[in-house]
N, C-alpha and C positions, 0 to 999 in steps of 0.2 A: 721498869716494867716490861720493854719490851724485848729483854736480855731472858725474863722469866716465862714470857711467853713463847720466845723460840725455843728454851731448852725444854720446856715442857712438848712441843711439840716434835723436837726432836727425839725423847724417850717416848714418846707413844708410838711413833714411829720403829723407834727400834723393839719395843713391846712387841707390835703386830707381827714384826719377822723373828722373833726370838731371842732377840740379844737382849733383852731387860727383862727386869721382873716387877710384880706388881707392885712389887714395895718402893723399887726405883720412880715408878708412874705417880706413885700414891705421895712420896717426899716432895718429887717436883710439884704435882699438884697442889700441895699445901703450900709451898713456895713459891706459886702465881697466886694463889688466894692471899697470903699475907701482905704481896706487894699490889695486888689491886688494892686491896683496905690503906695501904699504907698511899698511894695515892687518893685515893677517895675523902680520906683523912686530912690530906694536906689541902685537895678543894675546898673542902667545907673551910677550912684554918682560912684560906686566901678570901673567900666569901665575908666572913666572918669581922678579919680584919678588916675589909672594904667598907662594910657595912658600919664599922665602928670609926672610921676615917669619913665618912659622909655624913654620920651622926655630930661628928667636932667640927666637920668645914660647913653643915649646914644644920644647925640649930634648931629644933622643933621642941614647943611645948609637951610636955610628960603627960598633960590632960589633954585627950583627944577632944574634949568639948570647945578646948582655948582655940580662938582664932589664931592662925599662924602668921606673925607679923616679920618678915625678912627684911633684914639689914642691908640692904643696898646704900652703895654710895658712887657717886656720879663726880669723876677727878676732870674737872674742867682746866682745859690749858690756857696759860696765860696769852700766846699766841694766837689766839682763835678768832677768825675772820667772822665778820658780822653778815 
């Protein structure tokens, strides 16, 4: 995404100095928007995957009215001191 943003800044500067056309600006702007959309989709995918992982590790009842009963286990060492 940083490369797309830098390319857009570059073509915009070239356009203001007359070295580039509106078509170049439009194409570069489209590429920047596509890059931002890909980044947003990747962020959403990561968040969905994280939520699924948490759901697997910390199971909760499907019925919201049902009380949650976490399954915690305490491991006691055989060398514990009184």
